[in-house]
Steps between C-alpha positions, in 0.01 A plus 500: 500500500345270759248242416147645522617857494370545140155367593463724798584802297263404224216445745571828682493683164177336402339592822622861475366528136172341597457738801598801286250394227221478754598836647495667168169328384331657810616848411320552168154477333418169370465511126327161433195404698577233745268279697274712706564824315255688274557724200365867489447623145415860458417761243552876552283733283443873490175684411315685400718583198256705311323812621162377378392137514183378334346189336644603172839603652551257779876583550626197697757530771864478399744249632784664708843356406824521704336587829611370834255293701544428861330213685464567869363324805204666666740665747685668207812275474611453147534133415564528126530754213441454135512719187221500242584382152406683174136389534472597863535146640695375802522170681636407839522170691381544869430303810127463571353805677340845468698761316456858387622586155624860447611658188772767530367834388765683294464876446485568125394143414141393431286449812435757772400259762405130544123493439423137572582311815785249477382257765551133413510168666752247370418126535745211494568352156247727333545810272306809596453814283454868582449808285626816643355827350689827502288814487633751233291783619352564160126592519 
């Protein structure tokens, strides 16, 4: 082996690994907020749940678990997806900007349509919250 050959191969491999790491990092959703990103926290609920709602029987909306949530740009491009947890919550780290939050409506599952708008503005280094209501159709 010639002198310096080992060092050249080491440097080439390091550069290749760094380039591959940067390429892969650009392909996925960031999981931890970085400088300049914001966190969108959401809650998906469905209601009404009861056919009759009154002061004595308020019947609050029910959290919707295991439901896919899509975060889109205003032009409709999906930039992230999440799934609600058992309490109907989800969280996504996003670049600052305006987004539309859409809940996937699944035939046979609670919620016939999205009743509340899912428009949200994400600011750098700040959390923002949104509650999405699904209409059950019970009246």
